[in-house]
N, C-alpha and C positions, 0 to 999 in steps of 0.2 A: 104402507101408511097412506091414508088419503090426504089430499092437499090441505084441508081444513085443520085436521089434527096436527099435521106437520107445522103449519104456520102458528098455531096456538102454542105448541110446545116450544117452538123456536123463540117466540116472543117472551115466554116465561124464562127461558134460559138466558136471553139477552138481559132481562131485568135482574136476574140473579147475578149475572156476571158484573154488570155495572155497579151493583151495590157492593159486591165483594171487592171490586177494584179500588174502593176507597181505602181499605186496609192494605192492599198491595202497594198503593201509592205512598202510604205512611211508611211502609217498610223500605221502599226505594229511597225516600227522603232521608230516613235515618241512616241507611248504609252510605249514602253519598256524603252526609254530614260527618260521618266517622272516618271516611276514607282519607288516607294521608300520603298517597302516592306510592312510589316503588317499594316502600317498606311494608305494604299491605297487598300483595298480589292476589291472594285468595279472595279478599273483599272485592277487588275489581272484577274478578272472575264471576262472583256471585251477582254483582250488580248487573253485569252484561247478560247473565243467564236470565234474570228476572225481567229485564227490559226486552230481551229477545222473545221471551214467552208472552209478555203483555202485548208486544207488537203483533205477533201472530194470532193470538186469541182475539184481540180487538178486530182484526181484519175478518176473521172467520165469523164473528158475530155481527159483521156488517157495520162496524163502527169505523169507517174508512179514515176519517179525519183523525180520530183518536189513535188509530194504528200509525198514522203518519207522524203524529206527535212523538210517540215512543221511538219511531224510526229515527227521528231527528236527534232525540236524546242519546240513542245508541251510537249514532255517527259522531256526535260531538264528544262523547266520552272516549270513543276509539281514537280520535285524533288529538285529544287534549289531556287525557288522564293517564299518561304512561309514567311520568316522573312526578316530582314534587308538585303539589297543587297549590297555586295561589288562590286567595279568597275570591278575587275577581273572576277566575275561571269557573267558579261554581255558580256565579250569579245568573248565567244564562240557563243553567239547569233549574235553578229555582223558578225562573220565568216559565220554562217548559212545564214544570210541575204545577205551578199556579194555573196555567192554561188548561191542563188536564183536569184539575179540580173544578174549574169553571165549566168545562164540558160536562162532567159528571153531574154537577148540581143542576145545570140547565136541563139535562135529559130527565133527571128525576122529578124536577118541578115543572116540566112542560114549558120551559122558557128558552130552550136551546135555539140559538141562531148560528148555524154553522158558518154562514158567510162571514160574519164579523170575527169569529174565532179563527177562521182560515186567514183572514187579513192580519190578525195579531201574530199568528204563526209565521207568516211571511216576514213580518218585522223582526221577530226574534232571530229567524234564520239569517236575515240580512245582517243584523248586528253581530251575530256569532260568526258570520262568514262561512263559506263552504270549505272550511279547513280540510286539507287532505285530498282534495280532488287532484287528479293527475291529468295534465294536458300534454299531448304530443303535437309539436309545431313543426311543419315541414315548409320552410321558406328560405329563399336564397338572399333576399334583401336584408342587409345589415341594419339599415334604418328602421325597416318594418319590424325586424326582430327585437330591436331595442324597445320599441313601443310595446310590443307584445309581452316582453319580459316584465316591464313595469306594471302593466295591467294585471298580469297573472299574479305577480307578487302582491299587489294591493288587495287582490281578492282571495288570497290564501291558497292559490294553486301551486302545485309543484310542476314546473315546466321542463320538458325535455325537448331539445331543439336539434333538428337535422336539416341539411340542405340537399341530401341525397335520398331519393325515393326508395332505392334498394335497401339502404341501411335502415331507413325508417321502418320499412315493412318487416325487416328482420327483428327490430325491436318490438313491433306490434305482436309478432308471433311468440315472443318470449314473455311479454308483460301485458297486464290489463291497463287500459287507459279509460278515463271517463269522457274524454273529448279529443277530437283530432281537428287541428286547424291547418289547412294546407292550400298552397297555390296549385294551379294546374301544371304550369311549366316548371319542371324540376330536373336536376341531374339524375340520370338513371331512369327509373320508372316515373311517369307523370302522375299527377295527383289523382286523375280519374281511375287509373289502374290500382293505385294504393288503396283508395277508398272502396273500390269495388271488391278487391280481394279481402280486405279487412272485414267488410260488412256482409258480403255474400258468401265467399268461399270459406272464410274462417268463422263465419257466423258470430262475429264479435258484437255486432249491433252497436257500434260506438257512434254517438252523435258526431257528425262531421260538418265542419264549416269550410266553405270554399272562399278563399281570398282572391279577389279579382279587381282589376282596374276598371272594369266595365259594370255599369248599373245593369242588373238583371234579376232574374228570379231563380230560386233554388231548383236544381234539376238533379235527378239521380246520377251518380250515387251519393249526392250531397243532400243533407237535410236543411242546411242553412247557407246563406250567402252574405258576405261582408265585402263592402267596397273599400279599396285602398284609397282613401281621400283624407282631407284635413280633419274629418270627424271620426276617423278610425278608432281613436282611443275611447271616446265616449260610446260609440256604437258597439265596440267590442265588449266593454264593461256591461252595457245593457243586455247584449245578446248572451253573454256567459251567465249572467244572473238568471235570465229567462230559461236557458237550457238546463241549468242545474235545478231550478225550481220545478221545471217540467219532470225531471227525473225523480225528484223527491216526492212530488205530489201525484205521480201516476197511480192509476188504480192497481190495487194489490190482488188482482184476479189470480187464482191458482193456475199453475202451468204444469203440464205433464211432460217430463223429459225421460225418454227411454233410449238408452244407447244401443247401437246395433251390436257392439262387441259382447254384451251380456244378455242379449235377447233370449227369452224363453217363451214357451207356450204351455200353460198349465191345462191339463185335461179335466181337472176338478178344482173347485174353489169353495170348500165347505167350512174351513176353519182359518181364521186370521188372528194373529197375535199382534197387538198394538202396544208399543212401549213408548211412553211419553210421561215426563214428570208433571206436566200441566194437566190437571184433572178436567179443565174446561174442554180440552180437545178430546178427552174420553167421552164426554157428553155428546159432543158434535159428531164423533165417529159412530157412536151408538145410534144416534138419530139418523145418520146417513145410511147405515146398514140395516136398519129396522125394516122388516118385511122382505128382505132380499134373499132369505134362506141361508145366509152366511152367519156362522157362529163367531162372535167377536169376544176375545178375552183381552182385557186392558190391564196394563201394568205401569205403575209409576216408578218402581224401583228397578233400575237396570241390572242390579246384581241378582235379585231373586227371579227376575224374568228369565234369565239364562237357564236356571234349573227347570222352570216350567216348560221352556221350549224343548229341552233335552228329553223330558218325560212325555210330552204331549204331541210333539211333531206337527205343528200347524202347517197348513198348505202355503201360507204366506206370512211374512213379518213386515209390519209397518213400524218404522224406527225413527224416532226423533234424533237429531244430531247433538243438540246442546242439552246435557243433563248433568246433575251432580253425581258424585261417586265414579261412575263410568260414563264416558261420552258415547254417543252413537257410533263414532268411529272405532272406539275400543271394543264395543259390543260386536260389531260386524266382523272385526278381525278375529275375535274369539270364536264366533260362529263358523267362520270359514276355515279355521284351523282345527275344528272338531269334526272327525269323520261322520258323526251321527247327525250333524246339523249343517254341514257345508253346502248341501244341495238345496236347502230351503231358500227360496228367493226372498230378497230383502228390497223393500222400497223405502227410501228415505223420505220422511215428512219434515220439511225444514223451511225456515224463512231465509236461509242463505240463498243468495241470488247472483253473486259475482261469478264470472266464468271460471276463475281458478278454483273457487270453492266447490262449484258443481263438479268440475273435472276431478277434484280430489276425492269427493264422495263416490263417484262412479268408478274410480280406479280401484276402490276397495272391494268391488264385486257386486255392488247394488245393481238391480235390474232396471231401476228407474228412480225418478224424483217426482214427488208431488209437492209443489211449493205451498207453504203456508202464507197467507190464510187460504185454506181450502173451503170449498162450498159443500156443505153436507148433502144437498140434493144431488150433487154431481159426483160424490165420492165413489160409488160403485162403478159408475161409468169410467172414471179416470183410472181406477185400479185395473179394470178389464182392458183398457187401452194398452196397458203395459204388459200384462201377463196372459192375456187370452186372445 
């Protein structure tokens, strides 16, 4: 496909998507309005599925801010909608939904100003607080820890505290944290070693704040620096808000993850089966593979797709993880347990990005992960990086 035709098709698909998104948003609003907490677990599951899909689709259609809005809604629901829901807890979701509508209307009428909407999103995120973030603090000073506990509590963080670097590193190996706050001088391992092992050897990539009595600049393996002085409370609050905002608004560029344990090399790649309940991703995948010489079959029903795979034996399977009826995890387990399909390589196409989530998907036998939103132009290249 030449560049001009690709760009024209892509813009047409973007317009179709944004117009259809109005109906999707109405569905989301209706489901949230009807949700009544732990008495309705299937409703919550469906809300999360639709938001997860909208987040990924918006990113792939290059509506980055829109994707981030859905991401914020997804996170807020995850941390607040597990039990009985108070009316006030839904108010932030209505604010997110109103902001998405404003984005859609602005795009369709040519009046979209992303900067102002991004500022509004920051305000909602601040008011809703980053509930559910997990911080690991490694500090020996009781007075400093008292301040840190108060700040973390006020910002909605779950804080885990250690004075021993060895013990803290053991906890990092067992659990995912969103941020690490540590001093250099610790019992056992010092802060430099803990931060280096966590971010380089374990590939956790956790934002790490160095606590120090000296004014200075951030230096590896730390990304941020905080001085222990009379302003530590305010400075820490500001820094935590900035760090979490950077995590939330970072670009959703697709990432290819290929584990060495399941690595394979295909000698031919002629037929690919793509299973995803979101039809927008079917369009994007077809666009990306057009002209590549690869035959793509797309399926939205995870149940019927299993029969297709058994009969047609594709060279590769692209598999969404969050789907109704059967999840991607259930599908790959069934494929790996069937002698006729167990050797067909599977790549997960997913918006899941946490370390433990990725590890869980790869442990099922997938040969790699392509993160949503993926870029249609780069799809063939990303697939071949994993299997060829």
